[in-house]
Each structure stands twice: as structure tokens, then as C-alpha cells.
C-alpha positions as CSV (number, residue, x, y, z in Angstrom):
1,X,4.4,-19.0,-22.9
2,X,8.1,-18.6,-23.9
3,X,9.5,-15.2,-23.3
4,X,11.0,-13.2,-26.2
5,X,14.8,-13.1,-26.3
6,X,14.9,-9.5,-25.1
7,X,13.0,-10.3,-21.9
8,X,16.1,-11.3,-20.0
9,X,16.5,-11.3,-16.2
10,X,18.9,-8.4,-16.5
11,X,16.4,-6.4,-18.6
12,X,13.6,-7.1,-16.2
13,X,15.6,-6.2,-13.1
14,X,16.8,-2.9,-14.7
15,X,13.2,-1.9,-15.6
16,X,11.7,-2.9,-12.3
17,X,14.5,-1.2,-10.3
18,X,14.0,2.1,-12.1
19,X,10.2,1.9,-11.9
20,X,10.2,1.1,-8.2
21,X,12.7,3.9,-7.5
22,X,10.5,6.4,-9.4
23,X,7.5,5.4,-7.3
24,X,8.9,4.8,-3.8
25,X,11.9,7.2,-3.7
26,X,12.2,7.9,0.1
27,X,9.5,5.4,1.1
28,X,5.9,4.3,0.7
29,X,4.9,6.5,3.6
30,X,1.2,5.8,3.3
31,X,1.8,2.1,3.9
32,X,4.6,2.5,6.4
33,X,2.4,4.8,8.5
34,X,-0.7,2.6,8.6
35,X,0.3,-1.1,8.0
36,X,2.1,-3.1,10.7
37,X,5.4,-4.5,9.4
38,X,4.7,-8.2,10.2
39,X,1.0,-8.2,9.0
40,X,0.4,-10.9,6.4
41,X,-2.5,-10.7,4.0
42,X,-3.7,-11.8,0.5
43,X,-4.8,-9.8,-2.5
44,X,-6.5,-10.9,-5.7
45,X,-6.1,-9.6,-9.2
46,X,-9.6,-9.0,-10.4
47,X,-10.5,-8.8,-14.1
48,X,-13.0,-6.0,-14.7
49,X,-13.0,-6.1,-18.5
50,X,-12.9,-9.0,-21.1
51,X,-9.4,-9.2,-22.5
52,X,-6.3,-11.1,-23.5
53,X,-4.4,-11.0,-20.2
54,X,-0.8,-9.9,-20.3
55,X,1.8,-9.0,-17.7
56,X,1.2,-11.9,-15.3
57,X,4.8,-13.0,-15.6
58,X,5.9,-9.3,-15.2
59,X,3.7,-9.0,-12.1
60,X,5.4,-12.1,-10.5
61,X,8.8,-10.5,-11.2
62,X,7.7,-7.2,-9.6
63,X,6.3,-8.9,-6.5
64,X,9.5,-11.0,-6.1
65,X,11.7,-7.9,-6.5
66,X,9.8,-6.0,-3.8
67,X,9.8,-9.0,-1.5
68,X,11.2,-12.4,-2.3
69,X,8.9,-14.0,0.3
70,X,5.7,-13.0,-1.5
71,X,4.0,-16.0,-3.2
72,X,1.8,-15.8,-6.3
73,X,-0.8,-18.4,-7.3
74,X,-1.6,-17.9,-11.0
75,X,-5.0,-18.9,-12.3
76,X,-4.9,-17.1,-15.7
77,X,-1.7,-17.1,-17.7
78,X,-0.3,-14.5,-20.2
79,X,-2.0,-14.8,-23.5
80,X,-5.2,-16.4,-22.2
81,X,-8.7,-15.0,-22.5
82,X,-9.9,-13.4,-19.2
83,X,-13.5,-12.5,-18.5
84,X,-15.1,-9.9,-16.2
85,X,-15.2,-11.1,-12.6
86,X,-12.4,-13.7,-13.0
87,X,-9.4,-13.8,-10.6
88,X,-6.1,-13.9,-12.5
89,X,-3.9,-14.6,-9.5
90,X,-3.7,-14.5,-5.7
91,X,-0.7,-12.9,-4.0
92,X,0.1,-13.7,-0.4
93,X,2.6,-12.3,2.1
94,X,3.4,-9.2,4.0
95,X,0.7,-6.5,3.5
96,X,3.3,-3.7,3.2
97,X,5.0,-5.5,0.3
98,X,1.8,-6.1,-1.5
99,X,0.7,-2.5,-1.2
100,X,4.1,-1.2,-2.3
101,X,4.1,-3.3,-5.5
102,X,0.4,-2.8,-6.3
103,X,0.5,0.3,-8.6
104,X,3.5,-0.9,-10.6
105,X,1.9,-4.3,-11.1
106,X,-1.4,-2.7,-12.3
107,X,0.3,-0.1,-14.5
108,X,2.1,-2.8,-16.3
109,X,-0.7,-5.3,-16.6
110,X,-3.4,-2.8,-17.6
111,X,-1.2,-1.4,-20.4
112,X,0.1,-4.8,-21.5
113,X,-3.3,-6.4,-21.5
114,X,-4.7,-3.5,-23.6
115,X,-1.9,-4.0,-26.2
116,X,-2.2,-7.8,-26.2
117,X,-6.0,-7.5,-26.7
118,X,-5.7,-5.1,-29.6
119,X,-2.9,-7.1,-31.2
120,X,-5.1,-10.3,-30.9
121,X,-8.0,-8.5,-32.6
122,X,-5.8,-7.3,-35.5
123,X,-4.0,-10.6,-35.8
124,X,-7.3,-12.5,-36.1
125,X,-7.9,-10.7,-39.4
126,X,-4.8,-12.2,-40.9
127,X,-5.8,-15.8,-40.1
128,X,-5.6,-17.9,-43.3
129,X,-3.0,-15.6,-44.9
130,X,0.8,-15.9,-44.9
131,X,1.2,-12.3,-43.8
132,X,2.5,-11.6,-40.3
133,X,1.6,-8.6,-38.1
134,X,4.5,-6.5,-36.8
135,X,4.9,-3.8,-34.2
136,X,7.2,-0.8,-34.5
137,X,9.5,1.3,-32.3
138,X,6.6,3.7,-31.6
139,X,6.7,2.8,-27.9
140,X,6.7,4.6,-24.6
141,X,10.3,5.5,-23.5
142,X,11.6,3.2,-20.8
143,X,8.5,1.0,-21.2
144,X,9.4,-0.8,-24.5
145,X,10.1,-4.1,-22.8
146,X,6.5,-4.3,-21.6
147,X,4.9,-3.0,-24.8
148,X,6.8,-5.2,-27.2
149,X,6.3,-8.2,-24.9
150,X,2.6,-7.5,-24.9
151,X,2.5,-7.6,-28.7
152,X,4.1,-11.0,-28.7
153,X,1.7,-12.2,-26.0
154,X,-1.2,-11.1,-28.2
155,X,0.0,-13.1,-31.1
156,X,1.9,-10.4,-33.1
157,X,5.5,-10.6,-34.2
158,X,8.1,-8.1,-32.9
159,X,10.0,-6.0,-35.4
160,X,13.5,-4.9,-34.4
161,X,13.7,-4.1,-30.7
162,X,15.9,-1.0,-31.1
163,X,18.3,0.7,-33.3
164,X,21.0,-1.9,-32.7
165,X,19.5,-5.2,-34.0
166,X,18.6,-4.3,-37.6
167,X,19.7,-1.6,-40.1
168,X,16.6,0.2,-41.4
169,X,17.3,2.9,-43.9
170,X,14.3,5.3,-43.7
171,X,13.5,8.3,-45.9
172,X,15.8,10.7,-44.0
173,X,18.8,8.3,-44.2
174,X,18.2,8.1,-47.9
175,X,17.6,11.8,-48.4
176,X,20.7,12.7,-46.4
177,X,22.7,10.2,-48.3
178,X,21.5,11.0,-51.8
179,X,20.1,7.6,-52.9
180,X,19.1,4.2,-51.8
181,X,22.0,2.7,-53.7
182,X,24.6,4.8,-51.9
183,X,23.0,4.2,-48.5
184,X,22.8,0.4,-48.9
185,X,26.4,0.2,-50.2
186,X,27.6,2.2,-47.2
187,X,25.5,0.0,-44.8
188,X,27.0,-3.2,-46.3
189,X,30.5,-1.8,-45.9
190,X,29.8,-0.9,-42.3
191,X,28.4,-4.4,-41.5
192,X,31.5,-6.0,-43.1
193,X,34.0,-3.7,-41.4
194,X,32.4,-4.1,-38.0
195,X,31.8,-7.9,-38.4
196,X,28.1,-7.6,-37.7
197,X,25.2,-9.9,-38.5
198,X,22.5,-7.4,-39.3
199,X,19.7,-7.5,-41.9
200,X,19.1,-4.4,-44.0
201,X,15.7,-3.0,-44.6
202,X,14.9,0.0,-46.9
203,X,11.9,2.2,-46.8
204,X,10.5,3.0,-50.2
205,X,7.9,5.6,-51.2
206,X,7.2,4.7,-54.9
207,X,7.8,1.9,-57.4
208,X,11.0,3.6,-58.7
209,X,12.5,3.3,-55.2
210,X,11.3,-0.3,-54.9
211,X,13.2,-1.2,-58.1
212,X,16.3,0.5,-56.8
213,X,16.1,-1.3,-53.5
214,X,15.7,-4.6,-55.4
215,X,18.8,-3.9,-57.4
216,X,20.7,-3.0,-54.2
217,X,19.9,-6.6,-52.9
218,X,18.5,-5.8,-49.4
219,X,16.8,-8.2,-47.0
220,X,13.5,-6.4,-46.8
221,X,11.7,-3.6,-48.6
222,X,9.2,-1.4,-46.7
223,X,6.3,-0.1,-48.8
224,X,5.6,3.1,-47.0
225,X,2.2,4.8,-47.2
226,X,1.4,3.2,-50.5
227,X,-2.2,2.5,-51.7
228,X,-3.2,-1.1,-52.1
229,X,-2.9,-1.1,-55.9
230,X,0.7,0.2,-55.7
231,X,1.6,-2.3,-52.9
232,X,0.4,-5.1,-55.2
233,X,2.5,-3.9,-58.1
234,X,5.5,-3.5,-55.7
235,X,5.1,-7.1,-54.4
236,X,5.0,-8.3,-58.0
237,X,8.2,-6.4,-58.7
238,X,9.9,-7.9,-55.7
239,X,8.8,-11.4,-56.8
240,X,10.2,-13.1,-53.7
241,X,13.7,-11.6,-54.1
242,X,13.4,-10.3,-50.5
243,X,10.8,-9.8,-47.8
244,X,8.2,-7.0,-48.1
245,X,6.6,-4.9,-45.4
246,X,3.5,-2.7,-45.7
247,X,3.6,0.2,-43.3
248,X,2.2,3.7,-42.7
249,X,-1.3,4.6,-41.6
250,X,-2.4,1.0,-41.5
251,X,-5.9,0.4,-40.1
252,X,-7.5,-2.9,-39.0
253,X,-10.1,-2.5,-41.7
254,X,-7.4,-2.7,-44.3
255,X,-5.6,-5.7,-43.0
256,X,-7.2,-8.5,-45.2
257,X,-7.0,-6.3,-48.4
258,X,-3.3,-5.5,-47.7
259,X,-2.5,-9.2,-46.9
260,X,-4.1,-10.2,-50.2
261,X,-1.3,-8.3,-52.0
262,X,1.1,-10.9,-50.8
263,X,3.3,-8.8,-48.5
264,X,5.4,-10.7,-46.0
265,X,4.6,-8.3,-43.1
266,X,2.2,-5.6,-42.1
267,X,3.6,-3.2,-39.4
268,X,1.5,-0.9,-37.3
269,X,2.5,1.6,-34.7
270,X,-1.2,1.6,-33.5
271,X,-0.6,-1.7,-31.7
272,X,1.4,0.1,-29.1
273,X,0.5,3.7,-29.2
274,X,-3.3,3.4,-29.6
275,X,-4.3,0.6,-27.4
276,X,-6.7,1.3,-24.5
277,X,-5.8,0.1,-21.0
278,X,-7.7,-2.8,-19.6
279,X,-9.5,-2.3,-16.3
280,X,-7.9,-4.5,-13.6
281,X,-7.8,-4.2,-9.8
282,X,-5.8,-5.6,-7.0
283,X,-8.2,-6.1,-4.1
284,X,-7.6,-7.2,-0.6
285,X,-8.9,-10.6,0.3
286,X,-11.1,-10.1,3.4
């Protein structure tokens, strides 16, 4: 599947370099002490839990970073259903390199597969509606590239990647500034002055703030922690003048009911912070 725009070669290399350095530091001494340098072997990625598999492309990048001569034969791709007992890929080459890369590969794939699987489960509840499922910035520091990528693999849509690619005026921005109108006007001036192409989203807590945000002509209005009845009224007020986003304490049981209000998006931090890891193992081929 096509990689999201933030999954660049530079971003991948930066992430992998830091993760490898954290793990290896002065050397993988367990492997160096017991495995001959020239020994070549194979290992298989064994699926031990039904899931939407994610992190295969990341695994290939990790193996290649550790040792460009490692080869990976992929049997199950990112985003595909994987069942207990199936082999996702086979990696071949120097045994030392396979062992050194093993834990980082598993850490990424187990976490990413958990997020992709949960995202898929949530997204299936929105089938037949026009509402899209979004993630948030509630991600693990220095692991965002994996977690956001996993949401996309699972069928979700990525919200802004960071603080730099969208202006989102949340409650504290508004409270510090005095009003939505003041905050939005300042944001528009900032965008114009700095020649930026950024959309503006405003978080609202009640219908009065929704009306103010509509008048301020923003690109998207977040309906934060509103009950379904109030969301429906807010969407009717917005009436297609901009996008709408339901957020705050969203559960999967609420998804269809919230989508029925007509909101453009539903965002949920649970996709990344509450997913369980999937059980995967890298096993030597004997």
C-alpha cells in the first residue's frame, strides 16, 4: 500500500538510527559472543494472534539498515488479514544481523499491528456513512511515525502529524487569548504574514462557541466532549460552511450514533494510546 507523505526515507532512517543506537549502544554482546560472524541463517515472522498486520515495510527497512545484504521474502503485506500460525515473511542472511534487528522489528510490528487491528475494528462501524475516522497527537514520543502509519494501514485517516502542519486552536489557546474571534484573527494574520498554507481548526465546547467559530470562518470546527444531541444541533448550525469533527471521550459503541449526526470526522486518541500489542515472534528456521 502507498506510504503516507510523512513516511519519507529521511524520517525512517532517523527513527531507525535512534532506535538501534538505544538498543545496541556499545554492541549486541550476546550475539557477538555466541554467533560466528560468517554464519548465515533464516528466520520467520510467525503470527500468533489474528490481526491486521502492520509494520512489514518498516521491518524491511530495519533489516536493510542493520545489514544491506539481508533479504526479506514477504508473504503477508501491510494491511492484510493475518491468522494464527501464518508466516508473514522470511528473512535470510547473516545470523548476527538477524538477531541484532529482531527486537526492534518485533517492537514495531507488534505495536503497529495492534493499532491497525483496532483502527480496522472501529472503521468498520463507519461503513455506509460519510464520516471518516481520525487519529490524534496522543502518540508515544519518538514513535509517532509508526503509530500514525499503523492507523493509515488499518483504514483510518491521519489528523495533523504535528504542531506544524495545521493550526488547531484548542481551549487553552482560546482562554489565553480571550475569545475564538481574537484567536482566529491572529492566526489568519500569522498565516498571511509568514506566507503559510495552513488550515485552521477551532475547538468548541458549546453551541455559542460553535456559532462564533462559524462567524470567524474557519476550516474545521471541533465539537469537544458534546453529547450526541448537541453534536447534531452543532452540525445543523454549521450547515456545510466548514468541516466538523467530533472529539473527546469517543468509544467504539458510539461511532454509528455520532456518524448519524452528519459530522465530517470522528477523532479518537484511543486508536493509538489504547491498542493492545499483537503477539508476533521471529523464529529461527531450523
